[in-house]
C-alpha positions in Angstrom: 53.8 150.6 105.4 53.8 147.0 106.8 54.6 145.6 103.4 57.6 147.9 103.0 59.0 146.8 106.4 58.6 143.2 105.5 60.3 143.8 102.2 63.3 145.7 103.4 63.8 144.4 107.0 62.6 140.8 106.9 65.3 139.5 109.4 63.9 141.8 112.1 60.4 140.5 111.7 61.7 136.9 111.6 63.4 137.3 114.8 60.3 138.9 116.5 58.0 136.3 115.0 59.7 132.9 115.4 56.5 131.0 114.4 56.1 132.8 111.1 56.0 130.8 107.9 57.9 132.5 105.1 56.5 132.4 101.5 58.7 134.0 98.9 57.1 135.3 95.7 59.2 136.3 92.6 57.8 139.6 91.3 55.5 139.1 88.3 54.0 141.4 85.6 50.9 139.3 85.3 47.7 141.3 85.9 45.9 140.2 89.0 48.7 137.9 90.1 48.2 138.5 93.8 44.4 137.9 93.7 44.5 134.8 91.5 47.7 133.1 92.8 49.3 134.5 96.0 46.2 135.1 98.1 44.6 131.7 97.5 47.8 130.0 98.5 48.2 132.2 101.5 44.7 131.3 102.6 45.3 127.6 102.0 48.5 127.7 104.1 46.7 129.6 106.9 44.1 126.8 107.1 46.7 124.1 107.8 48.9 126.4 110.0 46.4 128.4 112.0 49.0 129.2 114.7 51.6 130.7 112.4 51.7 133.9 110.5 52.2 133.6 106.7 54.8 136.2 105.8 55.0 137.1 102.1 58.6 138.0 100.9 58.8 139.6 97.4 62.0 138.8 95.5 63.4 140.2 92.3 64.5 137.7 89.7 67.9 139.4 89.2 68.9 138.9 92.9 66.9 135.7 93.5 69.8 133.4 94.7 71.3 135.9 97.1 67.8 136.8 98.6 67.1 133.1 99.2 70.4 132.6 100.9 70.0 135.6 103.1 66.3 135.4 104.1 65.9 131.6 104.0 62.2 131.3 103.1 60.3 128.1 103.5 58.5 128.1 100.2 58.7 130.1 97.0 56.4 130.8 94.0 58.5 131.4 90.9 58.6 130.9 87.1 60.1 127.6 86.0 63.3 129.2 84.7 63.9 130.9 88.1 63.1 127.8 90.0 65.7 125.8 88.0 68.3 128.4 89.0 67.4 127.7 92.7 67.7 124.0 92.1 71.3 124.5 90.9 72.1 127.1 93.6 70.5 126.0 96.8 68.7 122.7 96.1 65.0 123.7 95.9 62.5 120.9 95.5 59.3 121.3 93.3 56.0 120.6 94.9 53.4 121.6 92.3 53.0 123.4 89.0 50.3 126.0 88.2 48.0 125.2 85.2 45.8 127.8 83.7 42.2 126.8 82.7 43.2 127.5 79.1 45.8 124.7 79.1 45.2 121.0 79.0 48.6 119.8 80.3 50.4 121.4 83.3 53.7 120.5 81.7 52.7 122.7 78.7 50.9 125.6 80.2 52.7 128.8 79.2 54.5 130.2 76.2 54.6 133.3 74.0 52.2 134.7 71.4 53.2 137.3 68.8 50.3 139.8 68.3 49.9 142.1 65.4 47.2 144.3 63.9 44.8 142.2 61.8 45.2 144.7 59.0 48.9 143.8 58.7 48.6 141.0 56.2 52.4 141.1 55.6 52.9 139.6 59.1 52.0 136.0 59.0 55.0 133.6 59.5 58.0 133.8 61.8 60.3 134.8 59.1 58.1 137.7 58.1 58.8 139.3 61.5 62.5 139.6 60.7 63.6 143.3 60.5 60.5 144.7 62.1 60.0 146.6 65.4 58.7 144.6 68.3 57.6 145.2 71.9 57.9 142.6 74.6 57.4 142.1 78.4 60.7 141.3 80.0 64.0 139.9 78.5 63.9 137.0 81.0 60.3 136.0 80.6 59.8 132.3 79.8 56.2 133.2 78.7 57.5 135.9 76.4 60.8 136.8 74.8 62.8 133.7 75.9 60.2 131.3 74.3 60.2 133.3 71.1 64.1 133.4 71.0 64.0 129.6 71.1 61.8 129.5 68.1 64.0 131.9 66.2 67.1 130.0 67.0 65.4 126.7 66.0 64.6 128.2 62.7 68.3 128.9 62.1 68.1 132.7 62.6 70.1 134.9 64.9 67.7 136.0 67.7 70.0 138.8 68.8 69.7 140.6 65.5 66.3 139.4 64.4 64.3 142.6 65.0 65.4 146.0 63.9 64.2 147.3 67.2 63.2 145.5 70.4 61.9 147.2 73.5 60.8 145.7 76.8 57.8 147.3 78.5 57.3 145.0 81.5 53.5 144.5 81.3 51.8 142.8 78.4 48.6 144.5 79.2 48.3 147.4 78.7 51.8 148.4 77.7 52.7 145.9 74.9 49.1 145.8 73.6 48.9 149.6 73.4 52.2 149.8 71.6 50.9 147.5 68.9 47.5 149.1 68.7 49.0 152.6 68.3 51.2 151.4 65.4 54.4 152.4 67.1 55.5 148.8 66.9 54.8 146.2 64.2 54.4 143.3 66.6 54.2 142.5 70.3 55.4 139.5 72.4 53.0 138.6 75.2 52.2 135.5 77.3 50.0 133.0 75.6 46.2 133.5 76.2 46.7 137.2 76.8 44.8 138.1 73.6 42.0 135.7 74.4 41.6 137.1 78.0 41.4 140.8 77.1 39.0 140.0 74.2 36.8 138.0 76.6 36.9 140.8 79.2 35.9 143.3 76.5 39.1 145.4 76.9 39.7 145.5 73.1 37.4 144.9 70.2 37.2 141.4 68.8 39.3 140.9 65.7 41.5 144.1 66.0 44.5 142.0 66.9 45.5 138.5 65.8 48.2 136.0 66.7 51.0 135.8 64.1 53.6 133.1 63.5 51.1 130.4 64.7 52.7 127.3 66.1 49.6 125.4 64.9 46.9 126.4 62.5 44.1 125.2 64.7 43.6 124.2 68.3 46.1 121.7 69.5 46.1 119.2 72.4 48.2 121.4 74.7 46.3 124.7 74.9 43.0 126.2 73.9 44.8 129.5 73.1 46.7 130.4 70.0 50.5 130.3 70.5 53.6 131.2 68.5 56.0 129.1 70.5 56.5 125.8 72.2 54.7 125.6 75.6 56.5 125.2 78.9 55.6 124.7 82.6 54.0 127.7 84.3 54.7 128.9 87.9 56.3 126.5 90.3 55.5 126.2 94.0 58.7 124.8 95.6 60.0 124.0 99.0 63.5 125.3 100.1 66.0 123.4 102.2 65.2 125.5 105.3 61.6 124.1 105.4 60.7 121.4 107.9 59.7 118.1 106.2 56.4 118.0 108.1 55.6 121.6 107.1 56.3 120.7 103.5 54.0 117.7 103.7 51.1 119.7 105.1 51.7 122.6 102.7 51.6 120.1 99.7 48.3 118.7 100.8 46.8 122.2 101.2 48.1 123.4 97.9 46.8 120.3 95.9 43.5 120.6 97.7 42.8 124.1 96.3 39.5 124.3 94.3 39.6 124.8 90.6 39.4 128.4 89.4 41.3 130.6 87.0 44.3 128.4 88.0 44.8 125.0 89.6 47.9 123.2 90.9 49.3 119.8 89.8 52.1 117.7 91.3 55.6 118.6 90.0 56.5 119.0 86.3 58.7 117.9 83.5 61.5 120.5 83.1 63.3 119.0 80.2 61.9 121.5 77.7 63.0 124.5 79.9 66.5 123.0 80.3 66.7 122.4 76.5 65.7 126.0 75.9 68.3 127.4 78.3 71.0 125.3 76.6 70.0 126.5 73.1 70.0 130.1 74.2 73.1 129.8 76.4 71.4 131.1 79.5 71.1 129.8 83.1 73.7 127.1 83.7 74.8 127.3 80.1 75.5 131.1 80.1 79.3 130.4 80.1 79.0 129.0 76.6 78.0 132.3 75.1 81.5 133.7 75.2 82.9 130.4 73.8 80.8 130.0 70.7 82.6 130.2 67.4 80.3 133.0 66.2 80.9 135.1 69.3 84.7 134.6 69.2 84.7 135.4 65.5 82.8 138.7 66.0 85.0 139.9 68.7 88.4 138.8 67.5 88.2 138.3 63.8 90.9 140.8 62.9 93.3 139.3 65.4 92.3 135.8 64.4 93.0 136.5 60.7 96.3 138.3 61.5 97.5 135.5 63.8 96.4 132.8 61.3 98.4 134.5 58.5 101.5 134.8 60.7 101.3 131.2 61.8 100.9 130.1 58.2 104.0 132.0 57.2 106.0 130.6 60.1 104.7 127.1 59.3 105.8 127.3 55.7 109.2 128.6 56.7 109.5 125.9 59.3 108.6 123.2 56.8 111.2 124.5 54.4 113.9 124.5 57.0 113.0 121.1 58.3 113.3 119.6 54.8 116.7 121.1 54.3 118.0 119.9 57.7 116.5 116.5 57.2 118.4 115.9 54.0 121.7 116.9 55.5 121.5 115.3 58.9 119.9 111.9 58.3 123.2 110.0 57.9 125.0 112.2 60.4 122.5 111.4 63.1 123.0 107.6 62.7 126.8 108.0 62.8 126.7 110.2 65.9 124.4 107.8 67.6 126.7 104.9 67.0 129.7 106.9 68.1 128.0 108.0 71.3 127.0 104.4 72.1 130.5 103.2 71.7 131.9 106.1 73.7 129.5 105.5 76.6 130.3 101.8 76.6 134.0 102.5 76.6 133.7 105.1 79.4 131.7 102.7 81.5 134.3 100.0 81.2 137.1 102.4 81.9 135.3 103.6 85.1 134.8 100.1 86.3 138.4 99.1 85.7 139.6 102.3 87.5 137.5 101.6 90.6 138.7 98.0 90.7 142.4 99.0 90.3 141.9 101.6 93.0 140.3 99.1 95.4 143.2 96.7 94.7 145.8 99.3 95.3 144.2 100.5 98.5 143.9 96.9 99.7 147.6 96.3 99.1 148.6 99.6 100.6 146.5 99.0 103.7 148.2 95.6 104.2 151.6 97.2 103.9 150.8 100.1 106.2 149.3 97.8 108.8 152.3 95.5 108.7 154.8 98.4 109.0 152.8 100.2 111.8 152.5 97.1 114.1 156.1 97.3 115.4 156.3 101.1 116.0 152.9 101.2 117.7 154.1 98.4 120.0 157.2 100.3 120.8 155.1 103.4 121.6 153.1 101.4 124.1 156.2 100.1 125.7 157.7 103.6 126.0 154.5 104.8 127.6 154.7 101.9 130.1 158.3 103.0 131.0 157.1 106.6 131.4 154.3 105.4 133.7 156.8 103.5 135.8 158.9 106.6 136.1 156.0 108.6 137.4 155.2 105.9 140.0 151.7 105.3 138.6 150.5 101.8 137.7 148.3 101.1 134.7 145.6 99.8 137.1 145.4 103.1 139.0 145.4 106.4 137.2 146.2 108.3 140.4 148.9 107.9 143.1 148.1 105.3 145.7 147.2 106.6 149.2 150.2 106.9 151.4 152.7 107.1 148.6 154.9 110.1 147.9 154.4 110.9 144.3 155.6 114.2 142.8 154.2 113.3 139.3 152.4 116.1 137.5 148.7 115.3 137.1 148.8 116.9 133.6 151.6 114.6 132.7 149.7 111.6 134.0 146.7 112.5 132.0 148.8 112.9 128.9 150.4 109.5 129.4 147.0 107.9 129.9 145.5 109.6 126.8 148.5 108.6 124.6 148.4 105.1 125.9 144.7 104.8 125.2 145.1 106.2 121.6 148.1 104.0 120.9 146.3 100.9 122.0 143.3 102.0 119.8 145.8 102.3 116.8 147.0 98.9 117.6 143.5 97.4 117.5 142.8 99.2 114.2 146.1 97.8 112.7 145.2 94.3 113.9 141.8 94.6 112.3 143.2 95.8 109.0 145.7 92.9 109.0 142.7 90.7 109.7 140.9 92.1 106.7 144.0 91.4 104.5 144.0 87.7 105.8 140.2 87.6 105.3 139.7 86.9 109.0 136.3 87.6 110.6 136.0 88.8 114.2 133.6 87.2 116.7 130.6 89.5 117.5 130.1 90.6 121.1 127.2 92.2 122.9 127.6 96.0 122.7 125.8 98.8 124.4 125.1 101.4 121.7 125.3 104.3 124.2 128.8 103.3 125.3 130.0 102.9 121.7 128.5 106.2 120.7 130.2 108.0 123.7 133.5 106.5 122.7 133.0 107.7 119.1 132.1 111.2 120.3 135.2 111.3 122.5 137.3 110.5 119.5 135.6 113.2 117.4 136.4 115.7 120.1 140.1 115.2 119.6 139.9 116.6 116.0 137.0 119.0 116.1 135.8 121.7 118.4 132.2 121.8 117.0 129.7 120.7 119.6 127.6 117.7 118.7 124.1 117.3 120.2 123.7 113.7 121.4 120.3 112.3 122.5 120.7 109.0 124.3 117.9 106.9 125.7 117.8 106.1 129.5 118.3 102.4 128.9 121.0 101.7 126.3 120.0 99.1 123.6 122.3 96.1 123.2 123.3 94.7 119.8 125.7 92.0 118.5 128.7 93.3 116.6 132.4 94.3 116.6 133.0 97.1 119.1 135.8 98.7 117.0 133.9 98.5 113.7 130.7 99.9 115.1 132.7 102.7 116.8 134.4 103.4 113.4 131.1 103.5 111.7 129.7 106.1 114.1 132.9 108.1 114.2 133.0 108.3 110.4 129.4 109.4 110.0 129.8 112.1 112.7 133.0 113.3 111.3 131.5 113.6 107.8 128.6 115.6 109.2 131.0 118.0 111.0 133.0 118.4 107.7 129.7 119.4 105.9 129.0 122.3 108.4 132.4 123.3 109.7 132.6 126.5 107.6 129.0 127.5 108.5 128.8 129.6 111.8 125.2 128.2 112.2 126.3 124.7 111.5 124.8 122.0 113.7 125.2 118.2 114.0 122.8 116.1 116.1 123.0 112.4 116.9 119.9 110.5 118.2 119.4 107.0 119.4 115.9 105.5 119.2 114.3 102.3 118.4 111.7 99.6 119.0 111.7 96.2 120.7 113.3 94.6 117.6 115.8 97.2 116.3 117.8 100.3 117.3 118.3 103.3 115.0 121.2 105.8 115.2 120.7 109.0 113.1 123.3 111.6 112.4 121.8 114.9 111.1 123.5 118.0 109.8 122.3 121.3 108.3 125.0 121.5 105.6 124.5 122.9 102.1 121.9 121.2 99.8 123.3 118.3 97.8 122.8 117.9 94.1 121.4 114.7 92.7 124.8 113.7 91.4 126.6 114.5 94.7 124.0 112.6 96.7 124.3 109.5 94.4 128.1 109.6 94.7 127.9 109.3 98.5 126.8 105.7 98.4 129.5 104.3 96.1 133.3 104.3 95.7 134.2 107.3 93.6 136.3 110.4 93.4 136.5 112.0 96.8 134.8 115.3 97.4 137.6 116.2 99.8 141.1 117.4 98.8 142.7 114.8 101.2 140.2 112.0 100.6 140.9 108.5 99.2 137.7 108.3 97.2 136.3 105.4 99.3 133.6 107.5 101.0 130.6 105.9 102.5 131.1 102.7 100.5 133.5 101.3 103.1 131.2 102.4 105.9 128.3 100.7 104.3 130.4 97.5 104.1 131.2 97.7 107.8 127.5 98.2 108.6 126.5 95.2 106.6 129.3 93.1 108.1 127.7 93.8 111.5 124.2 93.0 110.4 123.0 96.6 110.0 121.4 98.8 107.4 122.7 102.2 106.3 120.2 104.7 104.8 121.1 108.2 103.5 118.4 110.9 102.9 118.3 114.6 102.2 116.5 116.7 104.8 113.9 119.2 103.8 115.5 122.5 102.8 119.1 121.6 103.4 121.3 119.0 105.2 121.7 115.3 105.2 120.6 112.4 107.4 122.6 109.2 107.8 120.6 106.5 109.6 122.1 103.1 110.8 119.8 100.4 112.0 120.8 97.3 114.0 118.8 94.4 115.3 118.4 94.3 119.1 120.3 91.4 120.6 118.1 89.1 122.7 119.2 87.5 125.9 119.3 84.1 124.3 121.7 85.1 121.5 125.4 84.1 122.0 128.1 86.7 122.2 130.7 87.9 124.6 130.0 90.9 126.9 132.1 94.0 126.5 133.5 95.7 129.5 131.4 98.6 130.6 133.4 101.8 130.1 132.9 105.0 132.0 131.6 108.0 130.0 130.2 111.4 130.9 126.5 111.4 131.6 125.7 114.7 129.8 123.6 114.5 126.7 125.5 117.0 124.6 129.1 116.5 123.6 
């Protein structure tokens, strides 16, 4: 009853007995396994850990990895093949290998022997077993069927279809032995030395059974028993990652100090032979290769493979025929078309460049003419506004009537006159600047507060658009060197372009942000307009056909020139999802740099315009 509780509810016992040492044992069909192997090891561990209980956990080979992960034993006793699975799965470390007294080398201690009735003289070599009925212990036994499978595959035969009938009985003695003695099966696959043991113990009569398909005709250096296969390492005593290093050290000394008996233990082992067998049989880490071997694929899909191959062959022949016909008729044509395309592309490039140059020249002449013609009427407008201001009794220096004066002027009229005067003077400055461009004159840079210039640009935008613009200004405005009007035109143009991109979208937004470092200031204008194609995005940075019905086609090329004239850098980038960001960066003006100060203008203090 206690054993059953330990087997099915080990976590409960582990929690109640925190000092218990857990020893896992993979279930074996070996007769007397507990008495010859498990109990001596348990006794040796008890001698070095007298204050701890030695709890035995019995694991099944089929669920070994999951059991180890769940119950976390300290040590495990398992066959070499199962141990290698734990090495790959959880990182188990070998401590010692069991060697039977019949073996000379612990690295070559176990394998398989094929037994048959001595009267069956037709069973002698490995090839003579083909097509017979055989009994074996377990399909996963390294000391049984797996070892024999390796020999069959090495001999160039198919182990899966070697026997006409193969049945697994679990125990070699008495099940497999009885199956052969009764004549129900022609041969049996048992662990090496099984026949020698049962004959020595008098369980069967000497000479009734014999070992067939002998690996060696007489005793070899590896084993004193007759074997039909290559020999491999026997059981492995291993430490698991959950074991304490000091516990592992003490357990190793106790295990290697066990006295010689039926079995003895030797430090570690060479597992290359086991790994090679697993790779040949496509088991363990190489199990995935089984479904990818040519023979397996051919057996499963040969009809589809043949049909597909035939169809591909027909298509290939048809394709080759068509290619030959097309090649003969298009060789010369391809060369002619390539030359024609090259000439057409070159001609189109030259035409495009000439068109842009002609447009720039025409625009330059037109700007000079317009600027010249606008100078006089703009001056007249300013004079007329001055007369209107005098008629209202308001001076230019004071926007409101002076105290003590009797003025009946309409405040709305005064505001209109002031606004018209301000815009007319702004037009005059722009006209002067255009005329300066025509004469190749350069303006002298002045010290500008970016916040003041941005507020002025936003005020100008308000006159033509009702869309609110989010403006984020720093508490202390950065100062740069530049032309006040040109910088204002730069910001005005960028904000207006952003508004144009979202004006038809009810959820359209435009945001302006001023930020920077000790060395430069950055002004970004973001919008959430429609996504731009690569061609449209590339067109923004050069003089090209305008995307607007009333545009001149100059676009951001002129803005970029103005930015560079004022020592700045303009960068355009597409925002994730949708929208565009225009960023202008200027160097911060130091106190030691020359430049005239601009007059401080009064602007609203709110952060959203």
